[in-house]
C-alpha positions in Angstrom: -43.1 51.7 31.0 -43.2 55.4 30.1 -43.7 57.7 33.2 -46.9 59.7 32.9 -45.3 62.6 34.7 -41.8 63.1 33.0 -41.9 60.7 30.1 -38.9 58.7 31.2 -39.0 55.1 29.8 -37.7 53.3 32.8 -39.6 52.4 36.0 -39.5 49.8 38.6 -42.4 47.7 39.8 -43.1 48.1 43.6 -46.2 46.0 43.9 -48.2 43.6 41.6 -51.6 42.0 42.4 -54.6 40.6 40.6 -57.6 42.8 40.2 -60.8 41.6 42.0 -62.2 39.8 39.0 -58.8 38.3 38.1 -58.9 39.5 34.6 -55.9 41.8 34.9 -52.8 42.6 37.0 -52.5 45.9 38.8 -48.9 47.2 39.0 -47.6 50.1 41.2 -44.6 51.6 39.5 -42.0 54.2 40.4 -40.2 56.3 37.8 -36.4 55.9 38.0 -35.9 59.5 37.0 -38.4 61.6 38.9 -39.4 59.1 41.6 -43.1 59.6 41.2 -45.4 56.6 41.4 -48.2 55.6 39.0 -50.4 52.5 38.4 -50.6 50.4 35.3 -52.9 47.5 34.4 -51.8 44.5 32.4 -54.5 42.5 30.5 -54.6 39.7 28.0 -54.9 41.0 24.5 -57.8 39.4 22.7 -58.7 39.8 19.1 -62.2 41.1 18.5 -64.8 38.4 17.6 -67.5 39.2 15.0 -70.9 37.8 15.0 -72.2 36.9 11.5 -75.9 37.5 11.5 -78.4 35.5 9.3 -78.5 38.3 6.8 -74.7 38.2 6.4 -74.0 41.4 8.3 -71.4 41.4 11.0 -71.2 43.1 14.4 -68.9 42.9 17.4 -69.6 40.1 19.8 -71.4 41.6 22.8 -72.1 39.4 25.8 -74.4 42.1 27.2 -76.9 41.3 24.4 -76.8 37.6 25.4 -77.4 38.6 29.1 -80.3 40.8 28.1 -81.9 37.9 26.1 -81.4 35.4 29.0 -82.9 37.9 31.5 -86.0 38.4 29.3 -86.4 34.6 28.9 -86.1 34.1 32.7 -88.3 37.0 33.7 -90.3 36.1 36.9 -88.5 32.8 37.1 -86.6 31.5 40.2 -83.1 32.0 38.7 -80.6 34.2 40.5 -78.5 36.9 38.8 -75.3 34.9 39.7 -76.7 31.9 37.7 -77.4 34.2 34.8 -73.9 35.7 35.0 -72.4 32.2 35.1 -74.4 31.2 32.0 -73.1 34.3 30.1 -69.6 33.5 31.3 -69.9 29.9 30.0 -71.0 31.2 26.6 -68.2 33.8 26.5 -65.6 31.2 27.3 -67.0 28.8 24.6 -66.9 31.6 22.0 -63.4 32.8 22.9 -62.0 29.2 23.2 -63.2 28.4 19.7 -60.3 30.5 18.4 -62.4 31.8 15.5 -62.6 35.5 14.7 -66.2 35.0 13.6 -69.1 33.1 15.1 -72.6 32.8 13.6 -75.6 34.1 15.5 -77.0 30.6 15.1 -74.1 29.1 17.1 -74.6 31.7 19.8 -78.3 31.0 19.9 -77.6 27.3 20.3 -75.2 28.0 23.2 -77.8 30.1 24.9 -80.4 27.4 24.4 -78.1 24.9 26.1 -77.4 27.1 29.1 -81.2 27.9 29.5 -82.0 24.2 29.2 -79.8 23.6 32.3 -81.1 26.6 34.2 -84.9 26.7 33.7 -87.2 24.7 31.4 -89.7 27.6 31.1 -87.0 30.1 30.2 -85.7 27.6 27.7 -89.1 27.3 26.0 -89.6 31.1 26.1 -86.3 31.7 24.4 -86.9 28.9 21.9 -90.3 30.4 20.9 -88.5 33.6 19.8 -85.2 32.0 18.6 -86.8 29.3 16.5 -89.3 31.7 14.9 -92.2 29.2 15.0 -94.5 29.8 12.1 -97.6 28.5 13.8 -98.9 26.6 16.9 -98.2 23.2 15.4 -94.5 24.0 15.1 -94.5 25.0 18.7 -96.4 21.9 19.8 -93.9 19.7 17.9 -91.0 21.5 19.7 -92.7 21.0 23.1 -93.3 17.3 22.4 -89.6 16.8 21.4 -88.5 18.7 24.5 -90.8 16.5 26.7 -89.3 13.3 25.1 -85.8 14.6 25.7 -86.6 15.3 29.4 -88.0 11.7 29.8 -84.7 10.2 28.7 
């Protein structure tokens, strides 16, 4: 590792530990030439994932957009922020574990629906009403009836 002070290419690692969230390793290093210490972080390199939207455009996968949508669906519902964060983490893991560089917005919407179904029925229905783009009340009532049948099973 190149020293940030003198540019020497050799250093020794004095201490290594995981960061608080466990996503990277913090290393304290000492330059073998000038003796000064510096910190580096080692993280897993991931390739960017693109979301293919319904109109064919692509944008970078952004878990914060998912979190915002879930928070809106669960507004004034008895669901904690840690449960929401766990749902977003589950979706992120599923998307990253698919090993695809592209994922459709429809797939992401379905993952969100599954997480919301497990968290809160009202939030699930709120999200579905926007996500499914019901054309009229009869479509919405049909969806609610199917949902009710699914719950009874």
